[in-house]
N, C-alpha and C positions, 0 to 999 in steps of 0.2 A: 422775899412771895411769888407770886403766877404776874410776868406782866404782857401787856400788849405787845402784838408784839409789830404795829403800827409803828409803835414810836420808837420801840429799838434799834428797828431800822432805818428813820429818823436820824437817830442819838447816836450810832457810829460814825468812829476817825479817824481816819485812815491814819495810817503809822509808817510814812515814808522812806523812814529810818534805815527799815528793816525792810518791806515790801517792795518798794517802788523802784528796783536799781536803772532800770532803765525800758522805753519800750519798744519794739518791732511791728509796728501795725501789722503784717502780712504777715506772719506770726502769731497773733491774739486769737484765743477763741472763743467766735463770736455770742457773746455772752447774749441771756434773753434778760428784760431789766428785772428788780428784785418784786420776787413772788408776797402779794400779805397776807401770812399766812393767821388761820386763828392760831391762839397760841394758849388759851384759856388752863389747858391742864399741862403746861410746861413742865418739862423735865428741869430744865437749867437752874444755876443760881442766881438770883439780878443783880449780886453783886457783877459777874463778870459782863453788867450793858451796863455800868457808869459811865453814860458818856464825858469826854474826857470835854468838848468844848467847851463846860460850866466846871470846869474846875476853878479860873481865878472868880469866879462868881462868889453874891457873899456866902448864897446859901452849902455853897458846896465847901467854904471853911468853916459851917455850922456841921457839914455834915464828916468833918473828917471823924476816926475816930478816937475815943476817950483814953486818956493817958498809960489805962490801966486795963487797959484792951490793948491786947494783939494779933496778928490778921488773922489768926488762927477763928477767933474769938469773933475779931468782924464776920470774918465769912459767915461763923455759925450764925450771929444777929439777921443779916442778908438770906437766909439759906431759906431755897424755895420747901415752900410744903405741899405743893402741889404732887401726885404718883409719879412716882420715873414710869417710863413705861418704856423703858430702852434698856436691852439684856446682851449678855453676852455668856458661853458657854464654850468648853473641852469639846470636841467631836475628832476622830480620827482622819489624818492626816489624808486629806484628797480623796476623802469615802463617796461611795457614790448614793445618786439620787437615794437609795433602800433602806440606806444603813441609821438603823433606829439607837445607835452608842453615841451617848452620850454622858457630859460630867457638867455640876458646878467646880463652878472656880473654886468653891472651896471646898471642894475637897481634895486632898494632896495627891495626888496621881499623875504619872508623868507619861505613860502610854496607854498604848488601849490594849484592847485583851487580846488582839493577834499579835501583840510586841512593836506594834509598831508608831510609829511617831505620831502627837498630837497637833492638834492645832483652838486656835480660839479664832470661834465663829457668831459675828455680833448677827442679831437681830436686823440684816438687811431690812426688811419689808419695814420694820419702827426707825428706821432712818430714812427711808425712802419718803415718805409723810414728811418730811422736809427739800427740800429742795435746793439744789447746789449753788443758786447762787445767798442762799439763804445759812447755810454750812459756809463759803467763802467771808460773808460779812463777817459769819459770829467768830472764827478762827482771825483776823483779821483783827476783828474788835480788840483782841486780850493781851496781845503783842507789846512787851516793851512795858506790862503794869504789874502791882505787886501785888494783886487781889491776889490774893492764896485762894485758891491755889497753880492757877493761871498763870501767874509769872512763869512756870517753867511754858519749854516750849513741848513740854510730853505732853505735861497736864491741862495746856491751854487747849488738847483736843478729846480735852478727860471722856469725853460719849462714844467718845471710837474708841479707847485704852478700856478705863477700867468702868464704863458706864451704872454699875453699884457702887463701887467701891465709896462711901463717904468720904467727903471733907479730910475729918476727923486724921483716920485713918492713912493716911499719902504720909510718906517721905519722898520728899526735895530739896534738894540744894539749888532749882528754878534752875535748871540744867537746861540743855539744843538752844532754841537762836541762836545757833552757830555761824561765828563769819560763813558766806557766800564769798571770796577773793575771786575779782578776777584777773585771773593769770597772766595778763598783756601783756611783760614781756619774755615771759616763756615762750607761751604763743607761741608772737611773732618771728622769734628768734630761731627756734630748735625748732620749732611746728609748720610755721608758713598761717599759726590760727588768728581769727580777730575775738574768738567766742568760748575762749577757753575760761573756766571757771573749775577752782578747788572751793569745796565745801567745808569746812575745818570744823571738822565733829570733835577735835584732840583737842581744841577749844574749849572744856570742857571740867568739871570739879576737881574733876579726877585725872585728867590729861588722856583720856581715850573716851569713846563715843562708846562704850559699854554703859556710861552712863545710862544712857537714856532706856538702857532695858531692864537697869537694877534696877533705876527709883519703882516703878509700877512692881518688880516683881515683889522687893522689899515693905511695898508698901503692903501688896497682896498678904505677905509676911503677916505685919503690922497685924491687917485686918484678921488672923486666923487666928494669933496668941489670943485676940481680946475674944473671940470666940468659943477659946478654949481647947481649940484643938493640937496634940500632940505632935507637937512646935517647941521644940528648948532653943534650938540655934542652925544656921542658916549654914552649909560648906558648900567649895566649889573645888575644884581643881583648874589648874590658871597658868598660864605661861603668864601671867603676868598683869595684864589689863584687869581680867574681868577681878583677882580677886585683890583690885585696889579700889575697883566702883564697890563692890561686895563690904567687905568691910570698911570702908567711908559710910555708905548705907545705911547700915547696921550700926558702925557707932552711934550716929544720929537719932538711931531709934530703942538706944539701949539692947539694941537683940545683938547676942554674942553669935562672931562668925569666925570659922572653922575653912584655912587656907592650907590646900595640896599643890608644893610649885615643884615643879622638876626641878632636880638637884646643880648648879651652876649650869644655866642652861636661859636664865634672866636676867636681865641688867638691874645691875644695885638696886636705880630710882624706881625701876619695875617694885623690886624685893622690900625695897626699904616704906612705901605706901599702908601695906596691911602691918605690914610691924608697928610704923607709928600707930595708925587704926585703933591697936584695941586687938587685932586678929591670930588668933592662936592659930601657929602657921608649923606645918609641917613638913620640909623641907625631903622627898625621897626622892630617892638613886634608882632613878627611871623618868622618860619624855612625855610629854605631857598624854598620849593614849594611855602610861598606864598610870597614872594619875586619874585618868576619868575612872580606866575599870573601876580602879580600888573606892573612887568616893561612887560610884554607883553600890557597889557592893555593902557600901558604908550605911549610905544613904534609904538603906531595905530592911537594915539592924536596927538604927537608933532615930529619937529622931531629932533629924539631920533632915533638915528642906535644902533640899537639891537646888542648886541655882545657876548650871550654867546650861548653854543652850537647847541642849535638849529640855529644858522649860518652857512652855513655849509660851510663858505669859511676858519673854522679856522682850521673844522681839515684836509686840503688842509695842513697848515703848520704843523700838527699834524706828520702827515702821516709819513713825512719826516728821524722820530726815525725811523719808522723801517729801513729806506734805511738807515743809520748809523748804523747803524747793522751790514746787513751784509758788510758794506765798511771796517767797525773794523774786521771784521773776513778774511778780504778778499775773500769776496763774496761768502764764505762759508756761508748755512741756520742752525739756529742750529732747534734743535731738540724741546725746546720750549721757550715760549714766556713768559711768567705773570703780568697782566695788574690789578692794579685795578680799582675799578669802582662804579663811584658814578653815575653819571648820563650818563655816557656810552656812550659818544662820542669818547673815546680816546682807547678802544677796535676794532670799527671799523673803528678809522682812520688807526692802527696799520695791521691790516688786509688788508684796499686800500694801506698803502705801500709797505707791500709785494705782494701784491697780481700786483698790476703792472710793482712790477720787475718782476714775472714769468713770464706774459703775454709781456714783451720789451725783455725776453730775454735774460736778465742779472745773471736770476737765476733758475734752473731748477722745483724747488718745492715752499712750503710755508710752514713754522714751525704754529705747536699743538699750539692753543691759550691758554691760561686759564684767566679767567676774576676774582678778589676774590674781596666778598663780606664783609664790616660790618655784622655782622652777626642783629646791630638793627637797619638794613640798605639794605635790603636782597630778595627786591621784583625780578630779576632778579635768585638771586639762589632756589627763591623758587618755579618758572617760568618755570626753568630748571629742579629742582626735580620733578612736575609734568610732566615732558615728552611735556611740550611748548605746556599745552594743557589750558593751567587758567594762563590766566598774574593777577592781580593784585594789584594796586597802597596799596602802607601800607602807615601807621602812622610812620614816621622813629622816631627810638630816641636816646639821645645823645649818642654819641661815641666819642671815643678818637680819628679816624680817622673823622675829622668834616667836610673836604673836598667832602668827600664821601657819609655822610647822607644827601643825598635823598631819599624819598618815593614812589615819581612818576616822573623814570625819563626819560628825553625829547629823547634822542636817543635808547630806546627800540627796537625798529626794527632793527636800523642801526648795533644793539651788536646782537640782536638774527644769524642775518644774517652770520652776521661774523662768529660767534660761528657753526651752524652751515654747513659752507662753511669747514671751518678750522676742520673738526671736533676738538670741542673747549670740552672743561669745565668748567665750573663753581661752586667755593667754597666758605667757608662762614669761619667765625673768629669770635672768640668768643670778647668777650675783657677785658677777662686775655689771652686768648691765642696771641694776636698781642699784648699787650704788654710784653708778655716772647718772644717773638721773636723780636720785635725791644728790650731787653732788651739782651737775646743772641744776637743778631746780630750787638751791640754796644763793646759788651765784646770783638771782635775779629779783631775791628778796625775800623769801619764803624760806623757814628751819623745820623742813619735812621729819617724818620716821621714816625710814627703812619700809613699811608696806605700800607707805601712797609712795615710794621708787620703784614699785612694785606694778601702782595701777599707770604708772608713768611711762615706763617700759609698754605696758598693754598698750598704750595710748601709743605714741611713740611708733610701734608695727603697723599697728590697725591705721595708724596714718600717710607712713610710709606703704604700706598697700596699698595706697588709697580706698579703702574702705572708710576712713572715716576721711568725711573732707574738711578744704581750708576753711568754710563757711561755714563748718557743722557747728552747737552751739553743745557745748559737750561739758559734761560735769563732773572732775575725778575729785573722788570723797577720799577726805585724810583720817585716815580712822586714829591716830593718835600724834599725840604735840612731839615736837621732833629732843624736845629736851628729855623726856622720857630715855634717849637713844644718842646721847652724846658723846660715850663712851667708840662706839659705832663710827661720828664721826670724826673723834681725832684718832681713830685707827690709821682711816683712810685720808686723813691729808699732813698727815706724818708717814703717808707713806710705811707703815707695818705689818700693811694686809699680805702672805704667802700667794705669790701665785697674780695677782692682781696690781695692774700697772697705775691703775691709783691718775686718770688720763683728766683730770679736773681738782687733783688734788692745789690749799694752796698752803703752803708750810709758811712761817714765818719769815724775814730776812736777819742772817745774825748779821748784825754789822760792829763794828769798831765803834768805840765808844770818843767818836773825838768826833767834833763840825765838819773836815772835810769828806773823811767817810761815807757819813750822811749827807752830805750833800753829793754824794758821786752816785750815791744809789739812786735818791730822787730820785734826778735828773734822768736819771739811764728809762727810770720807773713812767716817768712826768710823758720824757720823749718817746716811750711805746704806744702810750694812752691819746697821745694828744691826733687831733685831726688827722687826718688822711687828704691832704686837695691833690 
């Protein structure tokens, strides 16, 4: 049912565990008092606005859902009957104001008429009918809830993602809401920083940030199939994480998934995920770029929906990680956000999330963005160093950061746009640098992936050059869970990597099975670790 906004504003509850990490008043965005908006034609589900302040009241207990009712049923019962006034459509990426080309999100289309990328464009005028305070409070009110589908960090921003999709069509594992970790010891010990944060997007359903985009794409495919569009399955080319996310969400929805993987180029942990989730996996004797070429050709001939980041739907989910960062800082804007880059959709997604928050009045600026690449797969870095004058696709060499081992990125134009409009920077990391950074981070209590090692290396270089200051609030985006990359860690700490010193290796000490030998080793260890006075 439609709700009164005056009641809605008074009922919002704070979610301090997720949002209010700490306050720095000199940084705070000077927010106006919330404006009471007439919402008689609200487009939002009333179930998302239930006050948490009354959860222990008798009436709240009476309103608990029926035993034979699931959370989808409950959401259906609370659904608003008001007409939806928000919309989104595909348009050519970075099209000029005179362009009239557009497509419904219910169309199966990946490229513009000229062959360029597409972007999802929201009706910003309709969104601007609600002020920044309204959106902040709406999004904050949904955090930590189990109300369908708002328990998801993605779908808690549904109006900014897919505003027209029915909640019944959404396929979600309540992804997002990932930890924003204060890297206190790493920042102080290795960088002389006291405001360094790591956004752990890898703490997610399948262990990577790809879940954020895949819930959106598979939900839209679910809708298309119900609309009888010609879609039998969903396919992707992958270096690991995309296939894991696709196969999991398709399995949850009962939709066939097809995965093209480059043979012998991804970790066993990444390979086993799509297999376990029932995907049809093709191991192909080529690299990611070769797999990408094949899947694009195949999806043009067969009723298989393309799930790679060429498809702009995924970026709508990935952009919510940027909004989440702002939420977790109580809507304060960090100075820097550093993102590993391979196919380069994610750097644009973060830009888009931050920019929407600025345009709709939730914050007054956006952070500077840094895209970090492996030196073995660095076409964006080379383009940046040329002054954006000469882009050339390259043949990517093998890198421990396998998910970004891409030499011909699909989203190159998106990435350049994001970096130019955020006064951004591109950095690179050698194999030794990224593995050393990963080991250093792990030694302070983290357990990161090699891609995060690339981002931390970029941070170290920018910190050492003075570009990033000691007091700058900086967020490093960790894109996958370290448990997916244990083999690289084993090789590092065993010093088995050719031509790499592995300076921070910590191999186990071999000791004889007798008390004296064990005591000798421990006495030496404790002596080395004892505080020096």
